[in-house]
C-alpha positions, 0 to 999 in steps of 0.5 A: 729944131733938130732932134736926138731920140734917145732910148735906153735899157739897162738889160734885155729883160726890159722894154725894148729900145725899139718900142720906146722909139716907136712911141716917141716918133709920132710925138716928134712929128706932131712937134714939127721936130726933125730927127737928126740922130737916134741913139739906142743905148744898153747901159745902166743909168746908175753904174760906171761913167755912162760912156754912151750917154756922154757921147750924146751930151758931147753931140749936143755940146758941139752942135751949132744950133739948139737940139731937142733931146726926146726920151720916152720917160725921165727914167730912160734918160737918168736915175740920178741927179749927177746927169742933171748938172750937165743937162741943166747947164746946156739948157741954161745956155739955150743949147738943149731942150728936153722932151719927156714924152710920157710925162708931157713935160718939156724943159728948156731955157725959159722953163718955169719953176714948176716944170723944173720941180717936176723934172727934179721930182721925177728924177728923185722917184726914179732914183728911189725905185732903183734904191728899192731894188738895190735894197732887195740885195740887202734883204736877200743877204739878210735872209741868207744870214738868218739861215746861217749862210755867210754871203761874203768871203770867209775869214782865214781858216775857211775857204770857198769851194764849188758845190758838186753838181752846180759849179756856178755856186760855192759853199764854205768849208774848213781849210784844214791847214789854215784852220790849224794855224788859227787854232794854235794861235788861240791855244798859245795865246790862251796860255798867257805866255806870249805877247802879240810880238812873241806869238807872231814870231812863233807862228812864223817859225812854226808855220811860215806865216808872217802876220802883222800885229793888226792882222793877228789881232783881227784873227784873235777877235773873230767870233766866226771861229766858234760859230758866230758871224758878224755882218756890217762889222764896225758900223751902226747896223752891225749884226751877229748871227749863228752860222752853220759851218764847222767850228775851228775853236770852242767858245770857252777858248775864245773867251779866255783869249779875250779875257787875256787881251782885255785885261781885268780892269777895263770897263766899257764907257757908256755915253748918256746923251740928253735928247736935244733936237740939234745935238750933232747936227750943227757946226760953227761956220767960223772954225768948223767945231761942233756946236754944243747944247747947254741948259740954263734957267729952263732954256737950251742954248747952243754955242761953239766951244771955241776950242781952237781960239776965241772968235766971239761966238754967240750963244743961240737959243734952241727956240731961235734955231727952231724958228729959222729951220721952221721957215725953211719947211714953210718955204718948201711947201708945194702949191696944190696945182703943182703937186697935182702935176707931179702926181700926174707925171708919176702916174705916166712914167709908171707905165714903164715900171709895170712892163718891167715888173710883169716881165720879171714876174713871168720869168720868176714864176716860170722858173718856180714852176720848173724847179717845183716839177723837178722836185716832184720828178726826183721823188718819183725817181727815188721811189722807182729806184732810178736814183739813190738816196744820196743822189736824191738828197743832193738834188733835193737840197739844190732844187729846194734852195732854188725854189726858196730863192725864187720865192724871195725874189718874187716877194722882194719884187712886190716889196720894191713896188710897194716901197716905191709908192710909199716913198713917193707918197711920203715925200710928196706929203712932206712937200705939201705939209712940211711945216705942219709935220715939222711943228708936230714932230717929236725930237727924233722925228724932227731930226730925221726930217731935218736930215732928209731936207738939209745938210751941212748945217752951220751957225754963223753969228746968230744965223743958221746956214745950210745946204738943201738936198735935192729936190728940196733945193729947187723948192727953196730957190723959188720961195716967192710964190709968184714964181710958181705961176706958169709961163709960155713954153714949147709944150703948150697944151690945148 
């Protein structure tokens, strides 16, 4: 069989393409495959359209005979399920056989369910690792916010300018002209003499700014102007932090404006929902409306409101729903021997992650040492009079921030590694003890388990329908345990 060898790195800091190719060449000879083409790709597996990967797919699609695609490990081929759709279609057609060297896994037209599950699980954990690294960005932003630094574009009235001596970085300062407009907008509105439309006209006449009513409303509600910055505004994880930048207005002026805008009779509405297990998770399969819970004679029932018109919707007891969803969790339990195969695959593919982590760790520790030595040198230079106190303060601030940033990156590198294993351990435990965990969980934990495994839950007559989230859909496709039995494939081991 002709073979395409594919090696990929997302950046030059990772294990080289040449190293990946050398590792799989002996494997290709051992499998009596003929190297047809070799692709060395440098592109992210999670960003953009993956043009070079698509070229490989096109080669396989247009080939007149089946092709073996050989890669070092699963995460060198993909880190998400979007590629699985294309590759699996080619596999089912008999046009593609995928060889994952480190996982000792071959996927082809005749692969059994346990091998397909190992593939799906490997992709899930590869994606989990990427998500952990991307979470590092959020944690870095969190650290900046706690330090009073705003990591995004500031509101009108402020601007970003380069930091002297470090043109690649910027910091936020007051925009003298724009901040004056903001200040006057607050002062005029606080007199209670201007409606929003009159204030817009006043600002246009005096300063030439033509703001929409919505934009003016946004300016008049922004806490940033008196010292607080809001992050993830309007989302469930919205947070507020004090910032270190100069204030445009006093809080008392801000409060006066809010009082005028809100009036004196508006009261906040607070929704007090009861802890029903399936509240907000179910919709009617007939009309799409929410299925709501009600309690009658000690039992909880769920039903469609039929607000869009009567269609004979039935009432379903909560116990009945739990029984149906509990069966789903029974069906996703993995046999012990298949679970062991998955664990072995994860251990094999982790070798590449260790190499990447070690490279990153060496780079960061080297940078840390460099800036620590610079801090020591500028201190001696100040004592010897080679630099002024102002110069020392400027350099000290720059180098100290760099050391702190590197410390954060080092801790996040280790945290990403730890969280990867925690995620893997949790998901494998869920697959192995799914029903037991579901049965023993409290209301909120049970809701989280359902969201992890199922989506688009809907009630159709007396039945709960759902879509399974990958890789749990693979488990549910093979809920007859006989299908877990191994079959013959091209990766037979002695």
